N, C-alpha and C positions, 0 to 999 in steps of 0.2 A: 062509293063515290070515287070518281076519277080524279087524279091529281091535277091541279091547275098548271097549265103550261107556263113556263117562264121564258120570256123572250127578251133578248138583249137590245141595247140601243141601236145596233146596226141592222135591225130586222129589215127595214125598207132598203137601206143601203146595200145589204147583202143580196138583194134581188137582181142586181146589175141592170136595173131599169135605167136607161140613159138616152132619152130622146135627143135628137140633134137640134141645135139652135144655131143657124148660120153654119159655121164649120166646126162647131164645138159640141161634143157630147156633154150633156148636163146631167149630173147624178144627184140623187137624194143626198143632201148635205148632212154631215156629222158636225159636232160642235166645232171642230178644228178645220172644217173645210167649207163653212158657210160663205166666207168672204170670197173664196176662190170660185165657188159655184155661182154666187151672185154676179161676179165679174164676167164669168162665161155667159150667163143667161142675159145679162143686161149690157152686153158688149156694144150694142148700137147706141145705147143711152148711158154710156159709162159715166158721163158727167153727173148723173143722179147720185153716184156714189162719192163724188168729190167732197161734199161737206161732211158726210159721215166719216170718210177717211181722214179728213183734216182734223176733226174732233178727236178721233181715236189716236191719231199721231201725237196730238198735244199731250195726252196723258199716258200713253204707252211707250215708254223708252224711245225718245226721238233719235238716240244713237243707233238703235237697232232697226227701228221701223221708219225708214225714209221713203218719201215718195219716189216712185220709179218713173223715169221718162218713158213715155210710150203711149200707144193708143190701144183702144179695144180692151180685151180682157187682161192684158199685162200691165195696164196703167197702175193698178193698185196691188201689184205682186208682193209688195212688202207686207201686206196684211194677211197673206195666205198663211194658214197654220195658226193664226191667232184665235183663241177660243172665244166664240160669241158669248158663251156664258160669262166669262170673265169680263168682257166688255159691257154687257148689259147690266151685270151686277154692279160694276164700278160706276157706270152712268147713274144708276139708281141711287147709289150712295152719294155721289157728287151733287145730284139734284137736291137731295135731302139736306146735305151739310154745307153746300157752297152756293149761295144764292147768286153770286156773280156770274157764273157760267150756266145757270139753270136753264135759261131759254135756249141757248145754243145746243145744249145736251138734249133737252126735250125734243127739239126739232130733229136732231140727228137720230135719236131713238125712234121717233115716229116714222121717219123716212126709212130707217132700217127695217122696221116692222112692215111697212108697205111693200118694200122690195122683196122681202122674204115671203110675204103672202102671195105676191105675183109669181114668184119662183115655184112655190109649193102647189099653187093652183095649176100651173103649167104642167108640172111633173105628174099631177094627179089626173090629167085629162089628155095628155099627148103621148104618142108612142104606144106602147102596150103595157100600161101600168098593172094590168091584172095577170101578168105572166109569172109572178113569184109563186113557185110551187109550194114553198114553205107556208106562205100566207094562205094559199088556197087550202092546204091540208089543215092548218089551224082553224080557218073559218068553218070547215066541214065538221070539226069536232065540237063547235059551239052549239049549245042548246038554245031554244027560244028564250029561256029565262036567264041565261048567262049574262054577266056584266063584264065588260072589258074596260080596264082603267089603264091609261098610259100617261106617263109624264114626258114622253118623247114627242117630237113633232112628226110623228110617223104618219104615213098614209093609212095606217091601220084603221083610223077612224073613218 
């Protein structure tokens, strides 16, 4: 029996697959780069991120995370590096425990999900997403009966 390969969270990110949107290269996001990649990808419709950013800023240290004046992908620069896992987990807890802000947070979470799906769909279908030699080698090792489970938002699926 061959040992099961172990693949880290940066598997898709490590492929360096980065199709261009406008003047920006857009990469497969990691937890701490999702907001930056969303801003790059949605730079023409950056206002779609405004309500999400406003909701995040309300709960995540307003002294550190302040709105940035600007247009396009730099508009929400203050959120770059913020872990999407921390944001989504916090939103989930707030909705459960604080009925006052539940509607605004649910709306922000739903829009964040839509924007993320649009980004990942684009990354999965534009440029050359199949060039990751590590992914290709991994896929060749799989047997018809193998099962792949991932807890990452990888293009592995």
